PALO-41067 format. One record per residue: residue number from 1; residue in one letter; chain; x, y, z of N, C-alpha, C, O in turn. Coordinates in steps of 0.001 Angstrom, whole numbers, plus 500000, padded with zeros to 6 digits. Example, Ala and Ser with C-alpha at 12.3 -4.5 7.8 and 13.67 -1.06 7.14 Angstrom:
% residues 2
SITE | 1 | a | A | 513190 | 494310 | 507800 | 512300 | 495500 | 507800 | 513200 | 496700 | 507800 | 514236 | 496681 | 508465 $
SITE | 2 | s | A | 512850 | 497750 | 507080 | 513670 | 498940 | 507140 | 512900 | 500030 | 507870 | 513409 | 501138 | 508039 $
***
This chain:
% residues 116
SITE | 1 | m | A | 857441 | 107433 | 192437 | 856215 | 108192 | 192535 | 855013 | 107274 | 192496 | 855001 | 106237 | 191833 $
SITE | 2 | q | A | 854048 | 107682 | 193204 | 852825 | 106887 | 193215 | 851878 | 107374 | 192131 | 851990 | 108491 | 191626 $
SITE | 3 | k | A | 850958 | 106512 | 191798 | 850006 | 106807 | 190737 | 849209 | 108084 | 191030 | 848922 | 108846 | 190107 $
SITE | 4 | g | A | 848856 | 108326 | 192266 | 848096 | 109516 | 192665 | 848892 | 110795 | 192468 | 848351 | 111819 | 192048 $
SITE | 5 | e | A | 850206 | 110725 | 192781 | 851062 | 111902 | 192624 | 851218 | 112265 | 191150 | 851205 | 113443 | 190795 $
SITE | 6 | i | A | 851362 | 111267 | 190302 | 851493 | 111509 | 188863 | 850221 | 112149 | 188328 | 850270 | 113071 | 187514 $
SITE | 7 | h | A | 849087 | 111652 | 188793 | 847800 | 112208 | 188367 | 847685 | 113667 | 188801 | 847220 | 114501 | 188023 $
SITE | 8 | m | A | 848102 | 113994 | 190033 | 848031 | 115362 | 190548 | 848961 | 116285 | 189751 | 848590 | 117417 | 189439 $
SITE | 9 | r | A | 850162 | 115808 | 189424 | 851101 | 116624 | 188648 | 850540 | 116913 | 187259 | 850656 | 118036 | 186768 $
SITE | 10 | k | A | 849936 | 115921 | 186627 | 849323 | 116132 | 185316 | 848190 | 117151 | 185426 | 848030 | 118015 | 184564 $
SITE | 11 | k | A | 847418 | 117037 | 186483 | 846296 | 117939 | 186705 | 846799 | 119371 | 186875 | 846242 | 120295 | 186282 $
SITE | 12 | y | A | 847849 | 119565 | 187683 | 848415 | 120892 | 187884 | 849086 | 121408 | 186618 | 849023 | 122605 | 186335 $
SITE | 13 | s | A | 849722 | 120534 | 185857 | 850362 | 120936 | 184603 | 849327 | 121436 | 183610 | 849534 | 122454 | 182950 $
SITE | 14 | i | A | 848236 | 120737 | 183504 | 847156 | 121160 | 182602 | 846577 | 122491 | 183069 | 846293 | 123370 | 182255 $
SITE | 15 | g | A | 846405 | 122637 | 184370 | 845897 | 123898 | 184919 | 846841 | 125057 | 184631 | 846401 | 126154 | 184288 $
SITE | 16 | l | A | 848136 | 124812 | 184771 | 849128 | 125846 | 184489 | 849124 | 126224 | 183019 | 849212 | 127406 | 182687 $
SITE | 17 | i | A | 849023 | 125257 | 182144 | 848972 | 125531 | 180701 | 847729 | 126347 | 180360 | 847803 | 127290 | 179572 $
SITE | 18 | i | A | 846602 | 125995 | 180941 | 845360 | 126748 | 180696 | 845500 | 128183 | 181218 | 845085 | 129135 | 180557 $
SITE | 19 | f | A | 846086 | 128323 | 182406 | 846286 | 129659 | 182976 | 847176 | 130511 | 182070 | 846855 | 131672 | 181815 $
SITE | 20 | i | A | 848273 | 129965 | 181587 | 849183 | 130701 | 180704 | 848474 | 131079 | 179409 | 848628 | 132198 | 178918 $
SITE | 21 | f | A | 847702 | 130156 | 178859 | 846942 | 130436 | 177639 | 845963 | 131586 | 177854 | 845871 | 132488 | 177021 $
SITE | 22 | i | A | 845244 | 131559 | 178953 | 844272 | 132623 | 179256 | 844993 | 133947 | 179478 | 844504 | 134987 | 179036 $
SITE | 23 | a | A | 846147 | 133937 | 180152 | 846906 | 135169 | 180387 | 847381 | 135770 | 179065 | 847283 | 136980 | 178858 $
SITE | 24 | i | A | 847896 | 134923 | 178173 | 848348 | 135412 | 176863 | 847163 | 135958 | 176069 | 847274 | 137004 | 175428 $
SITE | 25 | l | A | 846055 | 135270 | 176109 | 844849 | 135732 | 175426 | 844403 | 137090 | 175969 | 844018 | 137966 | 175195 $
SITE | 26 | a | A | 844451 | 137272 | 177279 | 844063 | 138545 | 177890 | 844989 | 139669 | 177438 | 844525 | 140766 | 177126 $
SITE | 27 | v | A | 846285 | 139407 | 177401 | 847239 | 140428 | 176958 | 846974 | 140816 | 175506 | 846987 | 142001 | 175171 $
SITE | 28 | v | A | 846739 | 139845 | 174655 | 846448 | 140118 | 173243 | 845167 | 140932 | 173107 | 845122 | 141882 | 172325 $
SITE | 29 | l | A | 844140 | 140580 | 173846 | 842875 | 141323 | 173774 | 843038 | 142756 | 174257 | 842509 | 143682 | 173642 $
SITE | 30 | i | A | 843759 | 142943 | 175344 | 843994 | 144299 | 175865 | 844768 | 145129 | 174841 | 844447 | 146296 | 174614 $
SITE | 31 | y | A | 845783 | 144530 | 174226 | 846556 | 145235 | 173208 | 845657 | 145647 | 172042 | 845701 | 146790 | 171587 $
SITE | 32 | r | A | 844845 | 144707 | 171568 | 843980 | 145010 | 170423 | 842971 | 146104 | 170764 | 842705 | 146981 | 169943 $
SITE | 33 | i | A | 842420 | 146054 | 171946 | 841464 | 147091 | 172359 | 842148 | 148451 | 172402 | 841607 | 149433 | 171893 $
SITE | 34 | s | A | 843331 | 148517 | 173004 | 844028 | 149800 | 173087 | 844452 | 150283 | 171699 | 844411 | 151481 | 171422 $
SITE | 35 | y | A | 844853 | 149368 | 170834 | 845242 | 149735 | 169471 | 844053 | 150326 | 168722 | 844179 | 151382 | 168102 $
SITE | 36 | y | A | 842919 | 149669 | 168770 | 841759 | 150170 | 168046 | 841197 | 151440 | 168669 | 840632 | 152275 | 167963 $
SITE | 37 | t | A | 841341 | 151597 | 169969 | 840930 | 152843 | 170613 | 841801 | 153992 | 170125 | 841288 | 155062 | 169798 $
SITE | 38 | a | A | 843113 | 153781 | 170072 | 844026 | 154810 | 169577 | 843741 | 155120 | 168113 | 843764 | 156283 | 167711 $
SITE | 39 | l | A | 843478 | 154109 | 167330 | 843163 | 154296 | 165915 | 841885 | 155110 | 165756 | 841820 | 156013 | 164922 $
SITE | 40 | r | A | 840876 | 154793 | 166549 | 839610 | 155534 | 166498 | 839826 | 156999 | 166870 | 839265 | 157888 | 166230 $
SITE | 41 | d | A | 840646 | 157259 | 167912 | 840939 | 158632 | 168315 | 841647 | 159400 | 167202 | 841356 | 160573 | 166967 $
SITE | 42 | m | A | 842573 | 158738 | 166522 | 843277 | 159389 | 165424 | 842310 | 159701 | 164282 | 842401 | 160762 | 163665 $
SITE | 43 | e | A | 841397 | 158792 | 164004 | 840408 | 159033 | 162952 | 839503 | 160199 | 163330 | 839171 | 161026 | 162480 $
SITE | 44 | e | A | 839098 | 160272 | 164604 | 838257 | 161376 | 165055 | 838989 | 162702 | 164928 | 838404 | 163697 | 164499 $
SITE | 45 | d | A | 840271 | 162724 | 165299 | 841065 | 163947 | 165167 | 841157 | 164388 | 163718 | 840984 | 165567 | 163405 $
SITE | 46 | l | A | 841431 | 163432 | 162831 | 841540 | 163746 | 161413 | 840215 | 164245 | 160864 | 840179 | 165219 | 160113 $
SITE | 47 | l | A | 839137 | 163588 | 161233 | 837816 | 164011 | 160779 | 837496 | 165407 | 161289 | 836962 | 166232 | 160548 $
SITE | 48 | e | A | 837818 | 165675 | 162548 | 837568 | 166998 | 163116 | 838371 | 168057 | 162369 | 837857 | 169141 | 162091 $
SITE | 49 | e | A | 839609 | 167760 | 162047 | 840436 | 168712 | 161317 | 839915 | 168930 | 159906 | 839927 | 170055 | 159407 $
SITE | 50 | l | A | 839460 | 167865 | 159259 | 838953 | 168002 | 157889 | 837639 | 168761 | 157841 | 837406 | 169523 | 156903 $
SITE | 51 | t | A | 836777 | 168570 | 158830 | 835490 | 169253 | 158819 | 835614 | 170693 | 159293 | 834735 | 171513 | 159026 $
SITE | 52 | d | A | 836699 | 171007 | 159996 | 836876 | 172356 | 160531 | 837927 | 173155 | 159769 | 838572 | 174031 | 160346 $
SITE | 53 | l | A | 838108 | 172867 | 158481 | 839149 | 173574 | 157739 | 838915 | 175082 | 157727 | 839870 | 175858 | 157752 $
SITE | 54 | d | A | 837659 | 175498 | 157688 | 837353 | 176928 | 157700 | 837261 | 177479 | 159117 | 837297 | 178694 | 159312 $
SITE | 55 | d | A | 837145 | 176613 | 160092 | 837054 | 177030 | 161479 | 838408 | 176832 | 162132 | 838812 | 175705 | 162418 $
SITE | 56 | y | A | 839097 | 177915 | 162362 | 840365 | 177833 | 163062 | 840415 | 178963 | 164071 | 839542 | 179831 | 164093 $
SITE | 57 | y | A | 841420 | 178946 | 164888 | 841515 | 179866 | 166007 | 842923 | 180432 | 166090 | 843861 | 179906 | 165492 $
SITE | 58 | f | A | 843048 | 181509 | 166840 | 844356 | 182081 | 167127 | 844511 | 182212 | 168630 | 843603 | 182656 | 169331 $
SITE | 59 | i | A | 845663 | 181823 | 169101 | 846001 | 182032 | 170508 | 846957 | 183212 | 170527 | 848016 | 183180 | 169901 $
SITE | 60 | k | A | 846572 | 184248 | 171251 | 847337 | 185494 | 171242 | 847408 | 186084 | 172652 | 846739 | 185634 | 173583 $
SITE | 61 | e | A | 848237 | 187094 | 172759 | 848372 | 187842 | 174007 | 847334 | 188961 | 174029 | 847102 | 189624 | 173018 $
SITE | 62 | n | A | 846716 | 189162 | 175186 | 845757 | 190249 | 175361 | 845892 | 190756 | 176790 | 845581 | 190042 | 177744 $
SITE | 63 | n | A | 846356 | 191986 | 176931 | 846530 | 192614 | 178251 | 847356 | 191756 | 179194 | 847054 | 191662 | 180383 $
SITE | 64 | g | A | 848396 | 191134 | 178665 | 849309 | 190356 | 179496 | 848875 | 188921 | 179759 | 849546 | 188203 | 180500 $
SITE | 65 | y | A | 847774 | 188493 | 179171 | 847276 | 187131 | 179374 | 847061 | 186436 | 178031 | 846891 | 187081 | 176996 $
SITE | 66 | v | A | 847072 | 185118 | 178076 | 846805 | 184319 | 176886 | 845304 | 184350 | 176615 | 844496 | 184128 | 177517 $
SITE | 67 | t | A | 844942 | 184625 | 175366 | 843538 | 184695 | 174973 | 843371 | 183943 | 173654 | 844248 | 183981 | 172790 $
SITE | 68 | v | A | 842254 | 183270 | 173513 | 841963 | 182515 | 172294 | 840911 | 183288 | 171502 | 839878 | 183702 | 172030 $
SITE | 69 | y | A | 841213 | 183467 | 170213 | 840322 | 184195 | 169321 | 839822 | 183276 | 168215 | 840446 | 182269 | 167880 $
SITE | 70 | y | A | 838666 | 183661 | 167657 | 838198 | 182990 | 166447 | 839096 | 183403 | 165281 | 840012 | 184206 | 165455 $
SITE | 71 | a | A | 838835 | 182859 | 164103 | 839678 | 183081 | 162927 | 839798 | 184556 | 162554 | 840796 | 184956 | 161956 $
SITE | 72 | d | A | 838813 | 185361 | 162892 | 838880 | 186784 | 162533 | 839893 | 187560 | 163372 | 840178 | 188725 | 163092 $
SITE | 73 | e | A | 840434 | 186911 | 164399 | 841439 | 187464 | 165311 | 840943 | 188659 | 166121 | 841737 | 189374 | 166733 $
SITE | 74 | e | A | 839631 | 188870 | 166123 | 839050 | 189960 | 166912 | 838030 | 189443 | 167921 | 837947 | 189947 | 169041 $
SITE | 75 | t | A | 837261 | 188443 | 167525 | 836221 | 187898 | 168391 | 836861 | 186887 | 169337 | 837522 | 185941 | 168909 $
SITE | 76 | v | A | 836647 | 187112 | 170640 | 837263 | 186248 | 171651 | 836491 | 184944 | 171762 | 835271 | 184938 | 171925 $
SITE | 77 | y | A | 837213 | 183852 | 171671 | 836644 | 182525 | 171903 | 836713 | 182209 | 173395 | 835749 | 181704 | 173970 $
SITE | 78 | e | A | 837865 | 182508 | 174029 | 838011 | 182224 | 175452 | 839143 | 183060 | 176055 | 840242 | 183150 | 175507 $
SITE | 79 | y | A | 838836 | 183656 | 177187 | 839861 | 184322 | 177979 | 840491 | 183278 | 178898 | 839818 | 182334 | 179313 $
SITE | 80 | t | A | 841767 | 183437 | 179217 | 842407 | 182525 | 180162 | 843036 | 183338 | 181284 | 843141 | 184561 | 181200 $
SITE | 81 | s | A | 843446 | 182650 | 182317 | 844144 | 183303 | 183434 | 845640 | 182986 | 183377 | 846329 | 183048 | 184395 $
SITE | 82 | i | A | 846136 | 182650 | 182195 | 847550 | 182304 | 182022 | 848332 | 183582 | 181711 | 848164 | 184156 | 180635 $
SITE | 83 | p | A | 849180 | 184034 | 182632 | 849976 | 185239 | 182376 | 851055 | 184969 | 181328 | 851710 | 183927 | 181349 $
SITE | 84 | m | A | 851226 | 185905 | 180429 | 852251 | 185770 | 179393 | 853638 | 185655 | 180000 | 854482 | 184918 | 179491 $
SITE | 85 | e | A | 853877 | 186377 | 181081 | 855215 | 186411 | 181684 | 855662 | 185053 | 182218 | 856855 | 184840 | 182431 $
SITE | 86 | e | A | 854725 | 184134 | 182436 | 855080 | 182809 | 182936 | 855414 | 181819 | 181817 | 855836 | 180694 | 182085 $
SITE | 87 | l | A | 855227 | 182237 | 180578 | 855504 | 181360 | 179435 | 856964 | 181486 | 179013 | 857598 | 182513 | 179255 $
SITE | 88 | p | A | 857498 | 180439 | 178381 | 858849 | 180550 | 177830 | 858912 | 181680 | 176790 | 857917 | 181977 | 176128 $
SITE | 89 | i | A | 860071 | 182294 | 176656 | 860245 | 183443 | 175756 | 859822 | 183098 | 174325 | 859162 | 183900 | 173665 $
SITE | 90 | g | A | 860197 | 181918 | 173847 | 859822 | 181521 | 172484 | 858315 | 181485 | 172284 | 857811 | 181917 | 171247 $
SITE | 91 | i | A | 857602 | 180972 | 173270 | 856132 | 180916 | 173192 | 855557 | 182327 | 173272 | 854602 | 182648 | 172564 $
SITE | 92 | q | A | 856131 | 183172 | 174130 | 855664 | 184567 | 174230 | 855766 | 185256 | 172870 | 854829 | 185925 | 172433 $
SITE | 93 | n | A | 856901 | 185090 | 172210 | 857096 | 185718 | 170898 | 856102 | 185171 | 169871 | 855571 | 185914 | 169045 $
SITE | 94 | e | A | 855861 | 183864 | 169938 | 854907 | 183239 | 169017 | 853497 | 183782 | 169242 | 852772 | 184046 | 168283 $
SITE | 95 | l | A | 853109 | 183948 | 170505 | 851755 | 184415 | 170807 | 851587 | 185901 | 170521 | 850471 | 186351 | 170264 $
SITE | 96 | k | A | 852663 | 186665 | 170561 | 852557 | 188091 | 170212 | 852151 | 188246 | 168753 | 851425 | 189175 | 168401 $
SITE | 97 | k | A | 852620 | 187331 | 167900 | 852241 | 187341 | 166481 | 850891 | 186647 | 166275 | 850155 | 186963 | 165340 $
SITE | 98 | g | A | 850580 | 185701 | 167162 | 849357 | 184912 | 167038 | 849669 | 183516 | 166562 | 850241 | 183331 | 165487 $
SITE | 99 | k | A | 849299 | 182544 | 167347 | 849530 | 181136 | 167008 | 848228 | 180558 | 166482 | 847225 | 180518 | 167194 $
SITE | 100 | r | A | 848247 | 180111 | 165239 | 847050 | 179518 | 164641 | 846924 | 178073 | 165094 | 847896 | 177318 | 165071 $
SITE | 101 | v | A | 845719 | 177693 | 165507 | 845401 | 176300 | 165823 | 844128 | 175936 | 165074 | 843255 | 176777 | 164861 $
SITE | 102 | n | A | 844035 | 174674 | 164680 | 842938 | 174270 | 163798 | 841750 | 173651 | 164512 | 840652 | 173616 | 163958 $
SITE | 103 | t | A | 841943 | 173165 | 165725 | 840839 | 172482 | 166407 | 840750 | 172927 | 167857 | 841709 | 173438 | 168434 $
SITE | 104 | v | A | 839586 | 172720 | 168420 | 839382 | 173015 | 169834 | 840266 | 172103 | 170688 | 840765 | 172521 | 171732 $
SITE | 105 | r | A | 840454 | 170886 | 170253 | 841323 | 169951 | 170990 | 842746 | 170492 | 171061 | 843401 | 170368 | 172096 $
SITE | 106 | q | A | 843233 | 171091 | 169971 | 844574 | 171680 | 169980 | 844643 | 172880 | 170923 | 845652 | 173095 | 171595 $
SITE | 107 | i | A | 843567 | 173655 | 170964 | 843531 | 174799 | 171894 | 843727 | 174308 | 173311 | 844603 | 174790 | 174030 $
SITE | 108 | y | A | 842908 | 173344 | 173713 | 842958 | 172887 | 175096 | 844222 | 172103 | 175398 | 844676 | 172079 | 176542 $
SITE | 109 | g | A | 844794 | 171465 | 174396 | 846086 | 170827 | 174590 | 847157 | 171854 | 174897 | 847974 | 171658 | 175797 $
SITE | 110 | f | A | 847158 | 172951 | 174150 | 848112 | 174030 | 174371 | 847897 | 174654 | 175749 | 848842 | 174812 | 176523 $
SITE | 111 | l | A | 846654 | 175003 | 176045 | 846356 | 175662 | 177318 | 846693 | 174767 | 178507 | 847186 | 175243 | 179530 $
SITE | 112 | e | A | 846427 | 173482 | 178369 | 846726 | 172548 | 179454 | 848225 | 172487 | 179737 | 848640 | 172342 | 180887 $
SITE | 113 | n | A | 849026 | 172598 | 178693 | 850480 | 172555 | 178866 | 851017 | 173750 | 179631 | 852038 | 173644 | 180311 $
SITE | 114 | y | A | 850337 | 174895 | 179528 | 850883 | 176108 | 180115 | 850062 | 176673 | 181270 | 850415 | 177720 | 181813 $
SITE | 115 | s | A | 848983 | 176010 | 181656 | 848224 | 176480 | 182816 | 848837 | 175898 | 184073 | 849462 | 174838 | 184045 $
SITE | 116 | s | A | 848647 | 176609 | 185182 | 849275 | 176126 | 186431 | 848365 | 175270 | 187249 | 848756 | 174798 | 188317 $
***
């Protein structure tokens, strides 16, 4: 090998090492960002649940459709266009009695699962 080739190989080796280091650093940073984002979301959910202990809702059947009520089970929070007949039997039975949910996020999570 000539002196120039050895110099070029060292140069490329150093470049490759730097590239690998930067790639590993990027992966670690992305992981940490996603971890702290998930942690923050969990804290927000917990805080929302703790501050809304007196504010809860019921998801029930009304005239063949899923309807969300405030805690008094009489005042409608939201009407939906989700027919009861399209829900699994177990969910239908649960909603006939009334399914209690503690947060608005839980309401929309439930509705999103069963809307078409």
